[in-house]
C-alpha positions, 0 to 999 in steps of 0.5 A: 842164406839157408832159407833162400836156398830152400825157397829156390828149391821150392820155386824150381820144383814148382816150375817143373811141376807147372811145366809138366802140368802144361804138357798134360793140359795140352794133351787133354784138348785134342780129339781121339782121331788127332791123338792117334795121328799124333802118336803114329807121327811121333813114333815115325819121328822116333824111328827116324831119329827126328825130334818133334815139338812137345805137346805144350808147344803144339798147343801153343802153335794151334792157339797162335794160328787160331789167334791169327785167323790163319788162312796161309801158314808156311812151315820150315821143317815138315818132319813127320807132321806133328807140328803141322797137325797142330797148325792145321787144327788152329787154322781156318777150315779153308786154310792151307799149310805150305810145308817145306822139308829137305827129306821127301820121305818125311813128307810122305809120313806127314801126308799120312798123318794129316789124313789120319787126323781128318784133314783133306788133301788140299789143306796142305802143300808139300814142297821138298827142298832146302828151305832157303831155296824154296822160301824165295819162291813164296809170295811176299806178304802172303802168310799169316804165320811162319813156323821155323823148325829147320836147320838151327844154323840157318835161323837168322836167314829164316827170320829175314825170309819170314819178315818178307813173307808175313803180312802186317800183324802176322806171326813168326815162331821158332822152335827149339831156341833153348837148345837143351839149355845150351843157349844160356850156357856160358861154356863154349858152344857150337855155331848153331847155338851162336846163331840162335843167340844172334836170332834171339837178339835180332828178334828182341831188338827189331823195331819191326817185331813184338816178341815173346819167348815162351817156356814150352818144350825146348823154347818157342820164340814168337813175334808179331810183325808190326803193321 
């Protein structure tokens, strides 16, 4: 038994080292202008008390956008522009990011961050407002990827909207699904964590989706809409 515990400690240590390496690896794949823009954007987020996607999560989003050949992406939760920079880098050069946030001031920061990263103004469409009020106005089947980083309590509603917005073969991604470990904690949890568990079950069990849960950042749930 002592030997087994030692093996578990080694596995845990190796996993932590691997995750740290994944974060550093993602940081090494961006150019100087993007790095400066990301640092500035993350600084604005810290000042505003906003959590941003990790470097490895951002790298995953960029790769997924590129894999989808994304020309149109809808983002729920602009924040200060960190995730948007990664998504724009992965999209086609003529692609447009439609990004929604309840706070217009955050979108002002994101606009500046996108400029600093070298993106033209017509590459992003900023829509202020509550996501569930804005999303019904977007075109059915008009998007290659929907990225959700908004109100966790509304995540299952975002899923329903994403299924409508996505073209066949499109991707939906949810950030923060580990909720700092609370999602798998057997203790009493707030409603938003219970909704996350609902989301995880719904995505896993849906016949319309091919899912994967990526252990980057605070958890990135991804799924492809079947054709």
